[in-house]
TORNU-142874 format. One line per 3 residues: number of its first residue (from 1); for each residue y, x, z of N, C-alpha, C. Coordinates in nm, 3 decimals. Each point is the difference from the previous one (the first is absolute). Example, Ala and Ser with C-alpha at 12.3 -4.5 7.8 and 13.67 -1.06 7.14 Angstrom:
residues 2
1 = -0.569 1.319 0.780 0.119 -0.089 0.000 0.120 0.090 0.000  0.105 -0.035 -0.072 0.119 0.082 0.006 0.109 -0.077 0.073
end
This chain:
residues 74
1 = -0.938 -0.080 -0.606 -0.063 -0.003 0.130 0.079 0.086 0.097  0.007 -0.046 0.118 0.070 0.071 0.107 -0.105 0.041 0.103  -0.006 0.127 0.034 -0.096 0.047 0.099 0.070 0.012 0.135
4 = -0.049 -0.079 0.095 0.057 0.002 0.135 -0.052 0.121 0.076  0.070 0.040 0.106 -0.041 0.120 0.075 -0.144 -0.007 0.053  -0.053 -0.122 0.023 -0.137 -0.011 0.050 -0.103 0.006 -0.113
7 = 0.047 0.021 -0.125 -0.089 0.012 -0.114 -0.024 -0.129 -0.076  0.046 -0.111 0.054 -0.014 -0.129 -0.067 0.089 -0.003 -0.124  -0.054 -0.053 -0.109 0.081 -0.015 -0.121 0.042 -0.146 -0.012
10 = 0.125 -0.019 -0.038 0.055 -0.135 -0.013 0.073 -0.012 -0.133  -0.030 -0.105 -0.072 0.074 -0.028 -0.121 0.129 -0.071 0.036  0.109 0.042 -0.057 0.129 -0.062 0.029 0.073 -0.031 -0.130
13 = 0.067 -0.113 -0.001 0.080 -0.041 -0.115 0.145 0.034 0.025  0.069 0.050 -0.102 0.144 0.020 0.006 0.047 0.134 0.053  -0.090 0.089 0.031 0.040 0.127 0.061 0.085 0.084 -0.095
16 = -0.039 0.009 -0.125 0.077 0.079 -0.096 0.143 -0.050 -0.014  0.015 -0.131 -0.006 0.133 -0.060 -0.014 0.086 0.026 0.124  -0.062 -0.009 0.117 0.074 0.028 0.124 0.045 0.146 0.002
19 = -0.089 0.092 -0.037 0.035 0.142 -0.003 0.117 0.024 -0.096  -0.008 -0.060 -0.118 0.107 0.016 -0.099 0.133 -0.049 0.054  0.000 -0.118 0.059 0.123 -0.057 0.055 0.059 0.089 0.110
22 = -0.084 0.046 0.089 0.049 0.085 0.109 0.055 0.133 -0.053  -0.069 0.057 -0.097 0.045 0.126 -0.056 0.135 -0.017 -0.069  0.013 -0.108 -0.077 0.127 -0.027 -0.071 0.117 -0.017 0.097
25 = -0.028 -0.055 0.118 0.107 -0.021 0.097 0.019 0.119 0.093  -0.074 0.109 -0.026 0.021 0.123 0.076 -0.070 0.008 0.134  -0.098 -0.087 0.023 -0.072 0.002 0.128 -0.097 0.117 0.004
28 = 0.017 0.084 0.100 -0.086 0.116 0.017 -0.124 -0.039 0.080  -0.108 0.075 -0.019 -0.122 -0.028 0.076 0.021 0.029 0.149  -0.016 -0.101 0.082 0.005 0.015 0.145 -0.066 -0.124 0.061
31 = -0.011 -0.004 0.130 -0.070 -0.111 0.065 0.073 -0.134 -0.018  0.131 0.003 -0.007 0.074 -0.124 -0.023 -0.031 -0.056 -0.139  -0.006 0.088 -0.098 -0.034 -0.042 -0.136 -0.144 -0.052 -0.004
34 = -0.091 0.067 0.070 -0.140 -0.044 0.003 -0.010 -0.140 0.059  0.076 -0.026 0.106 0.002 -0.133 0.062 0.047 -0.105 -0.103  0.106 0.033 -0.073 0.053 -0.092 -0.100 -0.100 -0.026 -0.113
37 = -0.071 0.104 -0.040 -0.100 -0.016 -0.105 -0.109 -0.096 0.045  -0.052 0.020 0.120 -0.107 -0.087 0.050 0.051 -0.142 0.018  0.121 -0.014 0.046 0.058 -0.134 0.015 0.006 -0.070 -0.137
40 = 0.039 0.072 -0.103 0.003 -0.057 -0.135 -0.140 -0.030 -0.051  -0.095 0.087 0.029 -0.137 -0.021 -0.044 -0.060 -0.127 0.059  0.041 -0.033 0.122 -0.053 -0.120 0.067 0.035 -0.127 -0.075
43 = 0.105 0.003 -0.081 0.036 -0.118 -0.079 -0.103 -0.029 -0.109  -0.073 0.103 -0.046 -0.093 -0.016 -0.112 -0.144 0.034 0.035  -0.024 0.054 0.119 -0.133 0.049 0.037 -0.033 -0.040 0.144
46 = -0.128 -0.014 0.025 -0.045 -0.022 0.137 -0.011 0.136 0.068  0.067 0.012 0.114 -0.011 0.120 0.081 -0.049 -0.045 0.137  -0.117 0.046 0.036 -0.065 -0.045 0.123 0.086 0.028 0.123
49 = -0.001 -0.093 0.094 0.072 0.024 0.125 -0.048 0.130 0.065  0.091 0.077 0.050 -0.034 0.125 0.066 -0.013 0.119 -0.093  0.018 -0.021 -0.131 -0.015 0.112 -0.093 0.134 0.047 -0.057
52 = 0.109 -0.052 0.051 0.134 0.034 -0.048 0.024 0.150 -0.001  -0.032 0.067 0.110 0.027 0.145 0.011 -0.086 0.080 -0.098  -0.122 -0.045 -0.023 -0.086 0.070 -0.097 0.058 -0.014 -0.141
55 = 0.046 -0.120 -0.032 0.062 -0.020 -0.131 0.128 0.083 -0.013  0.079 0.005 0.106 0.123 0.079 -0.004 -0.031 0.147 -0.027  -0.099 0.053 0.067 -0.037 0.141 -0.022 -0.045 0.022 -0.143
58 = -0.080 -0.092 -0.053 -0.052 0.014 -0.136 0.110 -0.011 -0.104  0.088 -0.099 0.015 0.106 -0.016 -0.101 0.102 0.112 0.010  0.024 0.051 0.119 0.092 0.113 0.014 -0.054 0.121 -0.077
61 = -0.127 0.026 0.015 -0.062 0.112 -0.072 0.012 -0.020 -0.151  -0.031 -0.120 -0.047 0.006 -0.029 -0.143 0.143 -0.001 -0.053  0.093 -0.052 0.080 0.139 -0.002 -0.044 0.056 0.142 -0.006
64 = -0.041 0.085 0.091 0.044 0.140 -0.003 -0.044 0.066 -0.130  -0.124 -0.025 -0.040 -0.051 0.056 -0.127 0.081 -0.056 -0.116  0.019 -0.131 -0.003 0.078 -0.064 -0.106 0.141 0.056 -0.005
67 = 0.064 0.012 0.115 0.137 0.049 0.010 0.011 0.143 -0.053  -0.091 0.085 0.042 0.002 0.140 -0.044 -0.021 0.011 -0.150  -0.095 -0.076 -0.054 -0.027 0.004 -0.143 0.117 -0.058 -0.081
70 = 0.064 -0.102 0.052 0.110 -0.066 -0.071 0.122 0.089 -0.009  0.021 0.085 0.098 0.115 0.090 -0.004 -0.004 0.091 -0.123  -0.121 0.036 -0.040 -0.015 0.092 -0.113 -0.009 -0.072 -0.134
73 = -0.036 -0.128 0.005 -0.016 -0.078 -0.124 0.132 -0.058 -0.049  0.100 -0.002 0.085 0.123 -0.070 -0.037 0.114 0.094 -0.015
end
Protein backbone atom coordinates (compact mmCIF):
# COMPACT_ATOMS: atom_id res chain seq x y z
CA UNK A 1 0.00 0.00 0.00
CA UNK A 2 1.13 3.48 -0.81
CA UNK A 3 -0.02 6.32 1.45
CA UNK A 4 -0.54 9.57 -0.43
CA UNK A 5 0.12 12.92 1.27
CA UNK A 6 -3.65 13.47 1.72
CA UNK A 7 -3.84 10.22 3.73
CA UNK A 8 -5.47 8.14 1.00
CA UNK A 9 -4.07 4.62 0.68
CA UNK A 10 -3.62 3.14 -2.77
CA UNK A 11 -2.66 -0.36 -3.74
CA UNK A 12 -0.11 -0.41 -6.54
CA UNK A 13 1.33 -3.23 -8.60
CA UNK A 14 4.98 -3.37 -9.60
CA UNK A 15 6.42 -0.83 -7.19
CA UNK A 16 9.05 -3.15 -5.73
CA UNK A 17 10.29 -4.14 -9.17
CA UNK A 18 10.49 -0.51 -10.29
CA UNK A 19 12.46 0.41 -7.15
CA UNK A 20 14.86 -2.49 -7.72
CA UNK A 21 15.45 -1.53 -11.35
CA UNK A 22 16.07 2.11 -10.52
CA UNK A 23 18.43 1.25 -7.69
CA UNK A 24 20.41 -1.15 -9.87
CA UNK A 25 20.84 1.56 -12.50
CA UNK A 26 22.04 4.07 -9.90
CA UNK A 27 19.01 6.37 -9.89
CA UNK A 28 18.98 8.49 -6.76
CA UNK A 29 15.78 9.63 -5.06
CA UNK A 30 14.71 12.97 -6.52
CA UNK A 31 11.68 14.50 -8.23
CA UNK A 32 12.79 13.33 -11.68
CA UNK A 33 13.00 9.76 -10.41
CA UNK A 34 9.59 10.12 -8.72
CA UNK A 35 8.10 11.27 -12.03
CA UNK A 36 9.59 8.23 -13.78
CA UNK A 37 8.26 5.88 -11.11
CA UNK A 38 4.71 7.22 -11.45
CA UNK A 39 4.95 7.10 -15.22
CA UNK A 40 5.92 3.41 -14.98
CA UNK A 41 3.17 2.72 -12.44
CA UNK A 42 0.58 4.07 -14.88
CA UNK A 43 1.32 1.14 -17.18
CA UNK A 44 0.00 -1.31 -14.54
CA UNK A 45 -2.21 0.80 -12.25
CA UNK A 46 -5.01 3.32 -12.48
CA UNK A 47 -3.86 6.71 -11.28
CA UNK A 48 -6.67 9.23 -11.08
CA UNK A 49 -6.37 12.39 -13.15
CA UNK A 50 -5.00 15.21 -11.04
CA UNK A 51 -3.28 12.94 -8.52
CA UNK A 52 0.11 12.71 -10.27
CA UNK A 53 1.85 15.07 -7.82
CA UNK A 54 0.46 13.23 -4.80
CA UNK A 55 1.74 9.94 -6.17
CA UNK A 56 5.11 11.50 -6.93
CA UNK A 57 5.45 12.74 -3.36
CA UNK A 58 4.45 9.34 -1.96
CA UNK A 59 6.75 7.28 -4.18
CA UNK A 60 9.65 9.66 -3.58
CA UNK A 61 9.28 9.16 0.17
CA UNK A 62 9.08 5.37 -0.23
CA UNK A 63 11.94 5.21 -2.73
CA UNK A 64 14.13 7.26 -0.37
CA UNK A 65 13.49 4.69 2.37
CA UNK A 66 14.18 1.81 -0.03
CA UNK A 67 17.35 3.51 -1.33
CA UNK A 68 18.72 4.19 2.15
CA UNK A 69 18.02 0.65 3.35
CA UNK A 70 19.48 -0.90 0.19
CA UNK A 71 22.78 0.91 0.61
CA UNK A 72 23.37 -1.01 3.82
CA UNK A 73 22.02 -4.36 2.61
CA UNK A 74 24.30 -4.63 -0.40
